[in-house]
N, C-alpha and C positions, 0 to 999 in steps of 0.2 A: 742230246737231252731227251728225256722221255716225253715231254710235252712242249708245245710251242708257246711263245709269248702271246698275250692278248693286249696290245698296246692300250694304255689308258688315255683318256681324253684330257686329263689334267694331272698336275703334280700332287693332287690330293689323294691319289690312289696308287697302289703298287703298280709299277709299269709291266709286271708280268702276270699277276693273278687278279689284279683290280681290287684287292683288299683296301677298304677305305682307311686312310690314316686317321688316328684318333679313337678308333673303336677299341673297346676293352675286351680282351680275350684271355682264356686260360692258356697258360704257356706250358708246353710239354718239356721244356728244358730243365725244369726242376727235378730233383731226385724222385725216383719211384721205388716202391718197396716198403720196408718197415718204417723208413723215415719220410714217407710221403707227406707232403704239405697239404693242408686243407685247401679247397678251391679258393676260399677267400684270400689266401696268401699267394696263390698262383696266378692271379689275374694281373695282367699288365696292359698298358696302353700301347697300341701299335704306332711305331714311328718308321719313317722311310730313311734309307741310307742315301749317301750322295748320288748313287746310281739309280735312285728311284725305286729300289726294291725293299719290300718288307723283310723283316728278320727271318720269317719262315721260308720265303723263296730263296733268300741268300744261303741259309743253311741247307735247304734241299739241294740246290745246285752244287754246293760244295761236297755234300755227303752222299749223294745218290750213287749207288753201285749195283748194277743189275746182277752181277755175279754173286755179290753178297746176298741179295734178296733170293736168288735161286737156291743158294746153299741153305739159307734159313728155311725155306719151304721144304726142301728135300730132307733136311735134318728133322724138322717137325714131323713129317710124314713117316720117316723111318722110326722115330721114337714112339709115335703113336702105334705103329704096327707091332713093334717089339713089346709094347705093353699088353697087347691082347685085349685091350679095352675098347669099347665104343667111344666115339667122339661126342661130346655134349655140344649141341648147337643152341645158342641163344636166338630164338626164332621170334622176331617181333611181329611177324605176319605181313610186313611190308615187302616190297618187291626185291630189295637187296638181300634180305635174309632168306627169302624163298628161292632166289637165284642161287644163293650159296648152298642151300639144301640140294638143289638139282645137281650142282657140280659135284658135291660130295657123294651123292648116291648114284647118279647116272653116269658120271664121267670118271670119278676116282674110285668108285665102288667101296666106299668107306662105311662101316656100320655107324649109325648115328642114333643118339637119343636127343630129342628136341623138347624145349620147354618155351612157353610164352608167358611173359609177365603181363597180366591184365591190370592196368592202373585205374580201371573203371571208365576209361574213355575210348575203349576199342569197340568199334561198331560190330554188330552181330555178323554182318556179311563178311567182315574181315576174318573173324574167327571161323566162320563156316568155310571160307575159301582155304584157310590154313589147314583145317581138318581134312578137307578133300585132297589137298596136295600131299600132306603127310601120308595119308592112306595110299595114294597112288604110288608114292615113293617108298612104301613099306617102312615107315619111320615111326617108332613109338613117340607119342607126343603128350605132354601134360600142360595144363594151364594153371598158373598160380596167381590168384587174385588178391590184391591188397589195394583197395581204392584210395586215391589221393584227393578225395573231395575236400577235406579240411585244409590241406596244403594249398589247393587251388583257391578256395575261398579266402585264405589269408593273404594271397598275393593279388587276386583279381576281384574287384568289387564293381558291380554294374552301377552306372550313373543314371540320372533321371531319364536319359534318352535310350537306355538299354545297352549302352556301350560299356565294355569292360575297361576299367582303369587299373593299370599296373601300379602296385605300391612301391616296388623296388626295382623292377626291370630284370629280376633274376631269370636265368635260363631254366625253365621248368623241366626241360628234358634231362638236366643233370640230376634232378631228384629221381626221375625214373631210372637213370643209369645207375644210381646208387642202389636202388631196389633190385635191379637186375643182377648187380654184382653180389649182393647179399644172397639172393636166391641161388645163383649158380654155385656159390661156395657151399651152401647147404646141400644142394643136390650132389655135388661132387663128393662131399664127405659121406653122404647117405649111401651113394652107389659105388664108392670107391673109384671115382674117375679123376683123371689128372689133366686131360686135354680138352680144350674148349675152342670153338670157332664162333666168329662173328661175321656178319655179312658186309661189314664196312668196306667201302672202296677207298679208304684212306690209310695212310701210314700210321704206325703206333707211336713212333718217335723219330726225331731228326738227328740225334747224336748218340754215339759217335758216328754211326752210319744210319741212313734212312732204313727203317725196319718195318717188318710186317708182324713182329712177335712182341709179346710182353709176358711178364710173369706176375702172379699175384700170390702173396704169402697167405697161408691158411691159419686159422686160430690154433690148429694142432701142430704148427711148425713146419708143415709141408709147403709145396708150391704147386700152383696151377699154371699150365702152359697154354697160352692163348694166341690165336692167329686171326688176322684180318684177311680172310681168304680171297675176297674179290680183288683186293689190292695185290696180294701175293701172286695171283694169277694174271694180274694186269687186265682185268675185265673192263672193257669199254662199253659205251651205251649201245652200240650196234650189236655187239655180242650178247649183251643182256636182253635186248629186244627179242633176239632169237630164242633165248632160254624161256622168256615169259610167254612167248607164243607157243612153245612146246608144252608148257604147263597149262595152257588155256587160262592164263591169269587175267582177271578183270580188274581194271582200275576202279577203286571205290569212289573216286571223284571227290576226295576230301580237300578242304581249303588248306593253304599253307604248303610248306615243303615237306610233305609226308604222304605215305600211302597206307598208313595203318591206324593213325590216332587222330582224334578230334582236336586235341589241345593246340598243336602248332597253328592251325588255321584260326581258331577262336581267339588266340592271344596275340597274333602277329601285329595287328594294328595298335593294340594297347602297348606292347613292348616298344614299338617304334616311337609312339608319343612320349614314352618315358625316357628312352635312351637316345633317341635321334637316329638310330640305325635299325635296319630290317632285322627281324628275329634271327634269320640264318646268316647274318653277316659273319663271315669267317668260315662257315662249314662248306658252303658251296665252293668258295675259293680253295679250301683245303682239298676237296674232291678233285677240282681241276688241277691243282698242284700235283696231286697224286697220279694224274694221268687218265682220269675217268672220262674227261670231256675234251672236245676240241675248243679252240679259242672262240669260234662262233657260237658253239653250244653254251659256253660260259656266259658270254654277253647276253644271250637270249634268256638264260635262266635268271641272271641277276636282274634283267629288265622285268621279267615276269613276277619277281618276288620283291621288287623295290618299293612298291607303294601298296601295301596290303589294305584291304577293305574290312570294315567291321562286319562280321557275320552274325546272323540271327542266333540268339542263344537257344539251343534246343530245350524246350520246357520239360520234356519227359526225362532228360538227363539231369538238369539242374534241380528238379524237384527232389532228387535224392539227397541234396545237401541238407534239407530240413527234415528228412525222414528219421 
């Protein structure tokens, strides 16, 4: 198996990835493509099977095939090369996407165009660091900004103590993901591109085989071919640390499970009060399931993010809501 188990302390968590039973997560089992279901219909409550495994670990163990993944990666790279086009990289400015850029340019020697979606919550030093690394790796880069201040205000309201109160407990990162998807489709149509990379360390789907690829239909009837490169290359934390050192990457020191955006740290405590679960319940476990961490690293990360604190609201940023 690609990763070892991390035994849970009770039967309320998956015995392999420690995913808490009862948490509501989006399910990748539903169809993708033209008949894709909206997220509101893809959410399901996690239950454990008689062996104490969550459905995701059960499917992962059944469907993981390293030879299949290697053929997916090689097929993607061959098709990209045959197209004669550069690869479009969705560059968040976080450590995963910057590691992906390094591998594409420095290791695979693939021509890349990169774009960053700025939701209005990306710190200046994150954008400056991204610009520096793109310049060092000779990568054209553009920033597309569409602030989500109104959406943030609709979900999070400060109480009398200055703490944010979540109205529904929605995953705000999914709003950003939708924006990224819209922008990458626009860029691909504008520039005639068909191949896209993300820096995710996670699989794209679990059936019929665990996969690193996905396709996205375009409004014009074509298809975009996308890859989660760090998962495809089975990049672990030790390897990533070497890459980040090579890039002279500096951790911006943001709250929450992020290295590029203010939102996760600001909303983590509010979301846990609303839902009963930490903001990143499901994602850290998914990265572990995908082979990114050791069992000890998983336990430490879950511990570090299990009880988030309310962070001070940055006045200079939130003043923009009323501008």
